[in-house]
RODO-2510 file (C-alpha; in nm, 4 decimals, decimal comma):
residues 507
     n   res          X          Y          Z
     1     m    19,2868   -13,4656     0,7621
     2     t    19,0045   -13,2134     0,7188
     3     q    18,6622   -13,3761     0,7213
     4     p    18,4610   -13,3120     0,4022
     5     t    18,1559   -13,0879     0,4350
     6     a    17,8044   -13,2157     0,3683
     7     e    17,7982   -12,9962     0,0559
     8     n    18,1172   -13,1577    -0,0798
     9     v    17,9860   -13,5054    -0,0093
    10     g    17,6631   -13,4114    -0,1861
    11     l    17,8554   -13,3035    -0,4981
    12     l    18,0541   -13,6292    -0,4984
    13     l    17,7309   -13,8243    -0,4670
    14     r    17,5704   -13,6337    -0,7539
    15     d    17,8766   -13,6958    -0,9741
    16     a    17,8752   -14,0686    -0,8958
    17     r    17,5043   -14,0921    -0,9777
    18     s    17,5492   -13,9017    -1,3039
    19     e    17,8368   -14,1280    -1,4108
    20     k    17,6095   -14,4290    -1,3610
    21     g    17,3399   -14,2595    -1,5690
    22     w    17,0784   -14,2808    -1,2956
    23     t    16,8079   -14,0361    -1,2011
    24     q    16,7508   -13,9399    -0,8390
    25     g    16,4417   -14,1599    -0,8479
    26     q    16,6413   -14,4644    -0,9601
    27     l    16,8949   -14,4169    -0,6802
    28     a    16,6131   -14,3654    -0,4299
    29     s    16,4537   -14,6934    -0,5407
    30     e    16,7845   -14,8777    -0,5013
    31     l    16,8318   -14,7415    -0,1487
    32     g    16,4689   -14,7856    -0,0465
    33     t    16,4258   -14,4149     0,0269
    34     s    16,2501   -14,1170    -0,1331
    35     q    16,3618   -13,8997    -0,4242
    36     s    16,3373   -13,5944    -0,1979
    37     a    16,5856   -13,7583     0,0423
    38     i    16,8332   -13,8055    -0,2443
    39     a    16,7853   -13,4415    -0,3435
    40     r    16,8616   -13,3305     0,0143
    41     m    17,1734   -13,5483     0,0204
    42     e    17,3033   -13,3988    -0,3040
    43     q    17,2330   -13,0457    -0,1801
    44     g    17,4296   -13,1090     0,1389
    45     k    17,1163   -13,0641     0,3489
    46     q    17,1154   -13,4128     0,4982
    47     n    17,3971   -13,5696     0,6980
    48     l    17,4982   -13,9151     0,5795
    49     s    17,5800   -14,1928     0,8237
    50     l    17,8851   -14,4105     0,7651
    51     r    17,6480   -14,6981     0,6964
    52     m    17,4760   -14,5011     0,4202
    53     i    17,8120   -14,3966     0,2713
    54     e    17,9192   -14,7629     0,2663
    55     r    17,5982   -14,8594     0,0866
    56     l    17,6420   -14,5829    -0,1697
    57     e    18,0013   -14,6873    -0,2333
    58     a    17,8890   -15,0474    -0,2837
    59     i    17,6231   -14,9376    -0,5335
    60     f    17,8564   -14,7155    -0,7360
    61     g    18,1644   -14,9367    -0,7039
    62     r    18,3790   -14,6378    -0,6104
    63     s    18,4830   -14,4318    -0,3112
    64     i    18,2528   -14,1428    -0,2218
    65     v    18,4549   -14,0021     0,0661
    66     k    18,7395   -14,1143     0,2884
    67     v    18,6508   -14,1084     0,6571
    68     g    18,7905   -14,2728     0,9661
    69     k    18,5588   -14,5255     1,1285
    70     p    18,4653   -14,4167     1,4820
    71     q    18,4529   -14,6512     1,7789
    72     m    18,0882   -14,5870     1,8614
    73     t    17,7857   -14,4506     1,6803
    74     h    17,4907   -14,2892     1,8597
    75     l    17,1461   -14,1581     1,7649
    76     r    16,9938   -13,8202     1,8456
    77     v    16,6138   -13,8188     1,8298
    78     e    16,3925   -13,5109     1,8169
    79     g    16,0676   -13,6623     1,9366
    80     g    15,7049   -13,5600     1,9470
    81     h    15,6502   -13,5459     1,5698
    82     t    15,3553   -13,7034     1,3887
    83     l    15,4671   -13,9441     1,1169
    84     s    15,3105   -13,9921     0,7743
    85     g    15,3771   -14,1596     0,4424
    86     e    15,4809   -14,5081     0,3343
    87     v    15,7801   -14,7298     0,4101
    88     d    15,8767   -15,0766     0,2841
    89     v    15,9751   -15,3701     0,5031
    90     n    16,3236   -15,5002     0,4277
    91     s    16,4206   -15,8633     0,3841
    92     s    16,4540   -16,0852     0,6875
    93     k    16,7688   -16,0707     0,9002
    94     n    16,7160   -16,4210     1,0386
    95     a    16,6465   -16,5697     0,6962
    96     g    16,9511   -16,3914     0,5546
    97     v    17,2008   -16,5404     0,7997
    98     a    17,0542   -16,8903     0,7550
    99     l    17,0798   -16,8616     0,3757
   100     l    17,4411   -16,7450     0,4016
   101     c    17,5250   -17,0547     0,6036
   102     a    17,3260   -17,2802     0,3690
   103     s    17,5137   -17,1453     0,0660
   104     l    17,8092   -17,3621     0,1759
   105     i    17,6094   -17,6699     0,0757
   106     n    17,6062   -17,5501    -0,2863
   107     r    17,9178   -17,6042    -0,5015
   108     g    17,7667   -17,3734    -0,7624
   109     t    17,7012   -16,9996    -0,7398
   110     t    17,4371   -16,8634    -0,5049
   111     t    17,3121   -16,5073    -0,5536
   112     l    17,1028   -16,3685    -0,2701
   113     r    16,8959   -16,0730    -0,3901
   114     r    16,8051   -15,7751    -0,1713
   115     l    16,9917   -15,9171     0,1261
   116     a    16,9762   -15,6981     0,4366
   117     r    17,3063   -15,5093     0,4822
   118     i    17,3179   -15,5415     0,8594
   119     e    17,6017   -15,6130     1,1009
   120     e    17,4887   -15,9717     1,1638
   121     v    17,5112   -16,0382     0,7895
   122     n    17,8467   -15,8577     0,7711
   123     r    17,9910   -16,0808     1,0439
   124     i    17,8827   -16,4024     0,8680
   125     v    18,0208   -16,2698     0,5376
   126     e    18,3527   -16,1990     0,7130
   127     v    18,3564   -16,5540     0,8487
   128     l    18,2801   -16,7030     0,5064
   129     t    18,5423   -16,4880     0,3361
   130     s    18,8054   -16,5903     0,5909
   131     i    18,7574   -16,9603     0,5067
   132     g    18,7937   -16,9015     0,1343
   133     v    18,4406   -16,8247     0,0148
   134     e    18,4170   -16,5569    -0,2539
   135     c    18,1507   -16,3071    -0,1441
   136     t    18,0883   -16,0228    -0,3897
   137     w    17,8353   -15,7420    -0,3451
   138     l    17,7005   -15,6823    -0,6952
   139     n    17,5302   -15,3572    -0,5905
   140     g    17,3877   -15,2200    -0,2689
   141     s    17,2082   -15,5396    -0,1655
   142     d    17,2756   -15,8386    -0,3958
   143     l    17,5430   -16,0835    -0,2788
   144     r    17,7075   -16,3446    -0,5017
   145     i    17,8591   -16,6403    -0,3154
   146     r    18,1045   -16,8930    -0,4587
   147     r    18,2712   -17,1454    -0,2325
   148     p    18,6032   -17,3163    -0,3093
   149     e    18,6350   -17,6911    -0,3463
   150     v    18,8030   -17,7089    -0,0045
   151     l    18,7249   -17,4642     0,2768
   152     d    19,0147   -17,3313     0,4859
   153     l    18,8517   -17,3762     0,8257
   154     e    19,1774   -17,3194     1,0146
   155     s    19,1826   -16,9565     0,8898
   156     m    18,8347   -16,8731     1,0237
   157     d    18,7995   -16,5142     1,1514
   158     v    18,7535   -16,5890     1,5211
   159     e    18,6706   -16,2312     1,6220
   160     a    18,3904   -16,2021     1,3648
   161     a    18,2569   -16,5471     1,4575
   162     r    18,2354   -16,4623     1,8260
   163     r    18,0357   -16,1457     1,7582
   164     t    17,7406   -16,3417     1,6218
   165     r    17,5271   -16,6232     1,7606
   166     s    17,4541   -16,7318     1,4021
   167     v    17,7962   -16,8988     1,3714
   168     i    17,6479   -17,2043     1,5459
   169     m    17,4478   -17,2635     1,2259
   170     l    17,7659   -17,3559     1,0391
   171     l    17,7616   -17,6963     1,2096
   172     g    17,4844   -17,8275     0,9835
   173     p    17,6289   -17,7274     0,6445
   174     l    17,9825   -17,8255     0,7559
   175     l    17,8599   -18,1638     0,8839
   176     d    18,1193   -18,3752     0,6973
   177     e    18,3291   -18,0999     0,5351
   178     t    18,6463   -18,2237     0,7065
   179     d    18,7344   -18,4886     0,9612
   180     e    18,7882   -18,2487     1,2511
   181     y    18,7834   -17,8726     1,3058
   182     l    18,7297   -17,5996     1,5671
   183     l    18,4383   -17,3554     1,5668
   184     p    18,4456   -17,0486     1,7981
   185     y    18,1819   -17,0213     2,0674
   186     a    17,8793   -16,8225     1,9526
   187     g    17,8158   -16,4665     2,0738
   188     g    17,5366   -16,2193     1,9938
   189     c    17,2769   -16,0633     2,2238
   190     d    17,3000   -16,0973     2,6012
   191     l    16,9666   -16,2642     2,6711
   192     g    17,0616   -16,4909     2,9566
   193     t    17,1334   -16,8616     2,9344
   194     r    17,0648   -16,9900     2,5832
   195     t    17,2006   -17,3425     2,5732
   196     v    17,3332   -17,4877     2,2490
   197     e    17,2528   -17,8397     2,3693
   198     p    16,9401   -17,8682     2,1465
   199     h    17,1696   -17,8099     1,8448
   200     m    17,4008   -18,0846     1,9648
   201     q    17,1150   -18,3257     2,0293
   202     a    16,9840   -18,2745     1,6765
   203     l    17,3222   -18,3091     1,5049
   204     r    17,4161   -18,6192     1,7046
   205     q    17,1371   -18,7886     1,5094
   206     f    17,3679   -18,7614     1,2063
   207     g    17,6707   -18,8915     1,4012
   208     l    17,8344   -18,5522     1,4649
   209     t    18,0531   -18,5315     1,7761
   210     v    18,1021   -18,1931     1,9429
   211     g    18,3115   -18,1203     2,2508
   212     a    18,4371   -17,8103     2,4331
   213     k    18,7979   -17,6923     2,4022
   214     s    18,9244   -17,3537     2,5321
   215     g    18,6564   -17,1269     2,3871
   216     f    18,5894   -17,3446     2,0818
   217     y    18,3587   -17,6248     1,9839
   218     s    18,5755   -17,9221     1,8878
   219     v    18,3905   -18,0908     1,6005
   220     v    18,4480   -18,4435     1,4707
   221     a    18,2629   -18,5253     1,1484
   222     p    18,0534   -18,8419     1,1099
   223     p    18,1257   -19,0973     0,8368
   224     a    17,9194   -19,0570     0,5210
   225     d    17,6078   -19,2724     0,5036
   226     g    17,2841   -19,2965     0,3112
   227     d    17,0733   -19,4008     0,6082
   228     d    16,7173   -19,2929     0,6680
   229     r    16,6609   -19,1356     1,0099
   230     s    16,3742   -18,9967     1,2110
   231     f    16,3947   -18,7951     1,5326
   232     v    16,2160   -18,5390     1,7435
   233     l    16,3687   -18,2051     1,8430
   234     s    16,3661   -18,1519     2,2190
   235     e    16,3129   -17,7805     2,1565
   236     r    16,1140   -17,6263     1,8708
   237     g    16,3817   -17,3656     1,8091
   238     d    16,4284   -17,1816     1,4814
   239     t    16,8071   -17,2128     1,4545
   240     v    16,8014   -17,5692     1,5885
   241     t    16,5543   -17,6659     1,3161
   242     e    16,7643   -17,4876     1,0523
   243     n    17,0810   -17,6690     1,1593
   244     a    16,9066   -18,0055     1,1382
   245     i    16,7576   -17,9212     0,7972
   246     m    17,0958   -17,8164     0,6576
   247     a    17,2597   -18,1345     0,7868
   248     a    16,9876   -18,3460     0,6263
   249     a    16,9990   -18,1539     0,2979
   250     h    17,3400   -18,2870     0,1949
   251     r    17,3112   -18,6433     0,3321
   252     e    17,1807   -18,9223     0,1136
   253     g    16,8697   -19,0845     0,2522
   254     t    16,5501   -18,9441     0,3988
   255     t    16,5351   -18,7582     0,7295
   256     v    16,2119   -18,6950     0,9193
   257     i    16,2313   -18,4121     1,1745
   258     r    15,9432   -18,3841     1,4229
   259     n    15,8627   -18,0872     1,6463
   260     a    16,0332   -17,8684     1,3863
   261     s    15,9852   -17,4923     1,3854
   262     p    15,7673   -17,3793     1,0917
   263     n    15,8679   -17,0140     1,1388
   264     y    15,9411   -16,7643     0,8612
   265     m    16,3201   -16,8070     0,8448
   266     v    16,2850   -17,1861     0,8405
   267     q    16,0445   -17,1647     0,5486
   268     d    16,2810   -16,9358     0,3558
   269     l    16,5644   -17,1843     0,4112
   270     c    16,3459   -17,4699     0,2853
   271     f    16,2448   -17,2758    -0,0267
   272     y    16,6129   -17,2089    -0,1066
   273     l    16,7117   -17,5730    -0,0540
   274     q    16,4242   -17,6857    -0,2744
   275     g    16,5765   -17,4621    -0,5411
   276     l    16,8977   -17,6631    -0,4988
   277     g    16,7073   -17,9827    -0,5728
   278     v    16,6591   -18,1019    -0,2149
   279     t    16,3194   -18,2647    -0,1638
   280     i    16,1422   -18,1206     0,1404
   281     e    15,7869   -18,2093     0,2373
   282     g    15,5845   -18,0428     0,5129
   283     v    15,7159   -17,6858     0,4823
   284     g    15,5150   -17,4693     0,7219
   285     t    15,4327   -17,7632     0,9524
   286     t    15,6068   -17,9179     1,2523
   287     t    15,7018   -18,2369     1,0653
   288     l    15,9553   -18,2120     0,7848
   289     k    16,0583   -18,4950     0,5505
   290     i    16,3873   -18,4207     0,3756
   291     t    16,5544   -18,6289     0,1053
   292     g    16,9047   -18,4917     0,0694
   293     r    17,1659   -18,4842    -0,2054
   294     s    17,5329   -18,5536    -0,1369
   295     a    17,6519   -18,3507    -0,4370
   296     i    17,4855   -18,0154    -0,5070
   297     d    17,6208   -17,7875    -0,7802
   298     v    17,3518   -17,5383    -0,8859
   299     e    17,3446   -17,1832    -1,0214
   300     i    17,0693   -17,0196    -0,8179
   301     e    16,9375   -16,6791    -0,7226
   302     y    16,7021   -16,6354    -0,4318
   303     f    16,5095   -16,3465    -0,2754
   304     p    16,4767   -16,3723     0,1046
   305     s    16,1269   -16,2770     0,2145
   306     e    16,0348   -15,9716     0,4186
   307     d    16,1046   -15,9508     0,7924
   308     p    15,7990   -15,9720     1,0225
   309     i    16,0045   -15,8323     1,3125
   310     e    16,1005   -15,5220     1,1168
   311     a    15,7368   -15,4946     1,0071
   312     m    15,6312   -15,4918     1,3733
   313     s    15,8967   -15,2295     1,4493
   314     l    15,7620   -14,9956     1,1816
   315     i    15,4010   -15,0578     1,2821
   316     t    15,4987   -14,9715     1,6410
   317     a    15,6512   -14,6435     1,5199
   318     g    15,3145   -14,5473     1,3715
   319     i    15,1222   -14,6524     1,6813
   320     v    15,3413   -14,4908     1,9471
   321     t    15,3363   -14,1560     1,7621
   322     n    14,9582   -14,1849     1,7030
   323     s    15,0173   -14,1472     1,3293
   324     e    14,8748   -14,2656     1,0001
   325     v    15,1576   -14,4564     0,8355
   326     t    15,1501   -14,7287     0,5701
   327     i    15,3948   -15,0159     0,6135
   328     r    15,4260   -15,1965     0,2829
   329     r    15,5287   -15,5567     0,2169
   330     v    15,4239   -15,7018     0,5545
   331     p    15,4437   -16,0870     0,5626
   332     i    15,0901   -16,1383     0,6896
   333     e    15,1187   -16,5131     0,7575
   334     f    15,3677   -16,4351     1,0342
   335     m    15,1870   -16,1274     1,1734
   336     e    14,8245   -16,2336     1,2117
   337     i    14,8303   -16,2837     1,5906
   338     e    15,0164   -15,9558     1,6453
   339     l    14,7657   -15,7600     1,4352
   340     a    14,4699   -15,9315     1,6039
   341     t    14,6129   -15,8422     1,9469
   342     l    14,6538   -15,4796     1,8406
   343     e    14,2937   -15,4624     1,7216
   344     q    14,1771   -15,6093     2,0546
   345     m    14,3589   -15,3196     2,2238
   346     g    14,1617   -15,0708     2,0122
   347     q    14,4209   -15,0037     1,7426
   348     k    14,2635   -14,9135     1,4077
   349     l    14,4362   -15,0764     1,1117
   350     e    14,3718   -15,0878     0,7391
   351     i    14,5014   -15,4028     0,5727
   352     s    14,5282   -15,4330     0,1953
   353     g    14,4642   -15,7372    -0,0180
   354     e    14,7370   -16,0004    -0,0376
   355     y    15,0121   -16,0170    -0,2981
   356     m    15,3187   -16,2362    -0,3422
   357     a    15,6753   -16,1733    -0,2253
   358     r    15,9644   -16,1908    -0,4689
   359     n    16,0378   -16,5478    -0,3593
   360     g    15,7008   -16,6466    -0,5053
   361     r    15,5884   -16,8141    -0,1823
   362     t    15,5390   -16,5632     0,1004
   363     r    15,2106   -16,3680     0,1208
   364     l    15,2378   -15,9922     0,1752
   365     v    14,9974   -15,7093     0,2621
   366     d    15,0216   -15,3358     0,3295
   367     v    14,9220   -15,2252     0,6813
   368     t    14,8161   -14,8672     0,7618
   369     t    14,8075   -14,7519     1,1247
   370     k    14,5408   -14,4997     1,2251
   371     p    14,5366   -14,2631     1,5260
   372     s    14,3599   -14,4626     1,7985
   373     e    14,2753   -14,4690     2,1674
   374     l    14,4257   -14,7860     2,3122
   375     h    14,3278   -14,9849     2,6190
   376     a    14,5083   -15,2651     2,7979
   377     p    14,4143   -15,6158     2,6809
   378     q    14,2047   -15,8327     2,9118
   379     d    14,4641   -16,1095     2,9140
   380     k    14,8418   -16,1094     2,9347
   381     i    15,0474   -16,0835     2,6141
   382     h    15,2862   -16,3739     2,5669
   383     p    15,4680   -16,5429     2,2784
   384     m    15,4097   -16,8868     2,1338
   385     p    15,5847   -17,0862     1,8596
   386     f    15,4553   -17,0092     1,5096
   387     p    15,1720   -16,9540     1,4318
   388     g    15,1564   -16,7785     1,7690
   389     l    15,2825   -16,4319     1,8558
   390     n    15,6523   -16,4163     1,7635
   391     i    15,8935   -16,4060     2,0568
   392     d    16,0937   -16,1269     1,8882
   393     n    15,7800   -15,9158     1,8432
   394     l    15,6817   -15,9382     2,2096
   395     p    15,9016   -15,6458     2,3343
   396     f    15,7277   -15,3974     2,1045
   397     f    15,4074   -15,4518     2,2983
   398     a    15,5788   -15,2949     2,5997
   399     v    15,6063   -14,9680     2,4047
   400     i    15,2531   -15,0010     2,2658
   401     a    15,1107   -15,0843     2,6106
   402     g    15,2717   -14,7638     2,7341
   403     n    15,0211   -14,5772     2,5133
   404     a    14,7248   -14,7829     2,6380
   405     e    14,4877   -14,7017     2,9224
   406     g    14,5220   -14,9550     3,2034
   407     q    14,7654   -15,2258     3,3102
   408     t    14,9150   -15,4795     3,0687
   409     m    15,1066   -15,7896     3,1723
   410     i    15,3782   -15,9033     2,9311
   411     h    15,5214   -16,2508     2,9885
   412     d    15,8525   -16,3301     2,8145
   413     w    15,8934   -16,6937     2,9202
   414     v    16,1747   -16,7648     2,6717
   415     y    16,4567   -16,5301     2,7813
   416     e    16,5739   -16,4657     3,1358
   417     n    16,7005   -16,1095     3,0934
   418     r    16,4973   -15,9383     2,8270
   419     a    16,2092   -15,8293     3,0506
   420     i    16,4663   -15,6586     3,2728
   421     y    16,5955   -15,4519     2,9812
   422     l    16,2434   -15,3279     2,9075
   423     t    16,2455   -15,1405     3,2400
   424     e    16,4803   -14,8946     3,0657
   425     l    16,1606   -14,7488     2,9157
   426     n    16,1017   -14,5933     3,2591
   427     k    16,3790   -14,3436     3,1808
   428     l    16,1511   -14,2126     2,9048
   429     g    15,8535   -14,1766     3,1379
   430     a    15,6996   -14,5234     3,1142
   431     q    15,5669   -14,7093     3,4173
   432     v    15,7139   -15,0567     3,3773
   433     q    15,7101   -15,2760     3,6871
   434     l    15,9365   -15,5817     3,6908
   435     l    15,7625   -15,8778     3,8527
   436     d    16,0373   -16,1350     3,7927
   437     p    16,2992   -16,1997     3,5182
   438     h    16,0203   -16,3015     3,2786
   439     r    15,7198   -16,0770     3,3553
   440     i    15,6449   -15,7060     3,3618
   441     y    15,3430   -15,4852     3,4201
   442     v    15,3107   -15,1806     3,1941
   443     n    15,0799   -14,9078     3,3273
   444     g    14,9526   -14,6479     3,0829
   445     p    14,8980   -14,4115     2,9285
   446     t    15,2511   -14,2710     2,9308
   447     k    15,3565   -13,9111     2,8976
   448     w    15,6793   -13,9838     2,7174
   449     r    15,9766   -13,7590     2,7981
   450     a    16,3204   -13,7187     2,6421
   451     a    16,6272   -13,8807     2,7982
   452     e    16,9821   -13,9955     2,7261
   453     i    17,0111   -14,3751     2,7445
   454     g    17,2790   -14,6298     2,6628
   455     c    17,1690   -14,9174     2,4419
   456     p    17,1051   -15,2391     2,6343
   457     p    17,2952   -15,5426     2,4987
   458     a    16,9811   -15,6895     2,3387
   459     l    16,8510   -15,6005     1,9944
   460     r    16,4735   -15,5728     2,0391
   461     p    16,4733   -15,3828     2,3735
   462     a    16,7221   -15,1394     2,2168
   463     a    16,4887   -15,0865     1,9202
   464     c    16,1999   -15,0328     2,1650
   465     l    16,3889   -14,7440     2,3257
   466     l    16,4413   -14,5799     1,9858
   467     l    16,0712   -14,6143     1,9006
   468     a    15,9621   -14,4705     2,2345
   469     m    16,1961   -14,1744     2,1786
   470     l    15,9951   -14,0901     1,8657
   471     a    15,6992   -14,0120     2,0942
   472     a    15,8994   -13,8262     2,3623
   473     r    15,8888   -13,4482     2,3185
   474     g    16,2336   -13,2939     2,3237
   475     t    16,5696   -13,4358     2,2207
   476     s    16,6773   -13,7834     2,3307
   477     e    17,0058   -13,9642     2,2762
   478     l    17,0509   -14,3380     2,2329
   479     r    17,4167   -14,4235     2,2746
   480     n    17,6252   -14,7030     2,1195
   481     i    17,3735   -14,8446     1,8725
   482     y    17,5842   -15,1340     1,7399
   483     v    17,3303   -15,3830     1,8726
   484     i    17,0564   -15,2159     1,6625
   485     e    17,2762   -15,2254     1,3525
   486     r    17,3118   -15,6011     1,4040
   487     g    16,9459   -15,6454     1,3153
   488     y    16,8276   -15,3394     1,1188
   489     e    16,9496   -15,1789     0,7997
   490     d    16,9465   -14,7993     0,8306
   491     l    16,6441   -14,8035     1,0610
   492     a    16,6904   -14,4398     1,1630
   493     e    16,7155   -14,3143     0,8046
   494     r    16,4103   -14,5116     0,7003
   495     l    16,2120   -14,3704     0,9920
   496     n    16,3170   -14,0267     0,8685
   497     t    16,1468   -14,0959     0,5345
   498     i    15,8108   -14,1011     0,7162
   499     g    15,8702   -13,7851     0,9176
   500     a    16,0910   -13,8850     1,2108
   501     k    16,3861   -13,6631     1,3018
   502     v    16,6731   -13,8951     1,3871
   503     e    17,0407   -13,8325     1,3178
   504     y    17,3597   -14,0281     1,3699
   505     f    17,6510   -13,8759     1,5583
   506     q    17,9844   -13,9764     1,7087
   507     d    18,1665   -13,8395     2,0101
***
């Protein structure tokens, strides 16, 4: 079959927009891009990725073009360009997957607004659909979820489940769904040993029994009870806390969880459950008191808040290219330590006044990066549980430190392998010295250079390579970007709206 030209695709796009009665500006707003980008698309002057075509088809409810899906997608980056303009932060990936899992608690209809259309979300949607949940995209980013009275757990899509670590978070909402079932082992990023034992310890408090059986968790549900319970989490993990919260939310009685994570995705989950009528005290602290409901049947719509990790990614793009860029809708409560660390390194930032996110709870600001001369911080950079520097934002400081004068130590004490992946920045001219599986030295400043690199099997280090390529003069290639698509929605195209030159291609 002959592949359609960009001009033909542009005409089909224009026709679809006209049939909907939208202006280019309205379509641009829906996609989170600029009107000029829509004009280029319709003129055949901008190549469209398969991901963008899928989003357009979801918005218009019709086929734009028939294409075969390739095995691998790559990025070609023409680096060395100064960026400018404004870009919005999308909704949180980690909140989105938690809310998808939590929707199983609700017997009514849940509508998640402006949900990130990323591969991690797609995998959870595939899992939910396979067990009988009706998942309907109402437009490009709103998802309506209706569960059946009885879930068909035996028909679960095993392949989709094993491509995401988030599947482990089904244990909480499925606590007493059926007497016994199998759940596939969780997958996701390769970040070394990440035990699921803290999840099991938390859920055993509710009487859940979980064993291992040929690549599956063998789950035996506890009997229903209305008991009060209080326990401490052995690890202040985000997903562990979310699993415990979801288990407590649909059990009668009051549950007190100590050493709980108060991080952004946990707060979003709590806000949603409060909308379902679950009483939760202590949101944003390390002690949560949850009074659950055994029967929840609510019509609800919820807006996940903005993603602080994506915000840090976009801020890094402005810094590494020494550009003035405004990143709008930054969740400041979860970025304060990161921004303070940047300012200590000499980065000039303009921060707007605060305003409220669409969920009515999360505080947002706009952050503008300014061309700056950076220097290494006096102390090492390391993560801490919220309200400390976010573990997922730590890798971006390796790219930023590459632009700074002096030597920076970065200590990733959480994951065994991630520091190793950051040495891939050396292929782009960085001077990253691996001290051990958890610590690196970054010596700067770096004269970034173009290179062809395969994506490492970890989301944030892969994104770091893309951001460094923006600063590297010449043409770089980042190959097999599936891991980036797990956590970002059209990151390359959104970088292009502020002056980057990144294009998708397939072999």
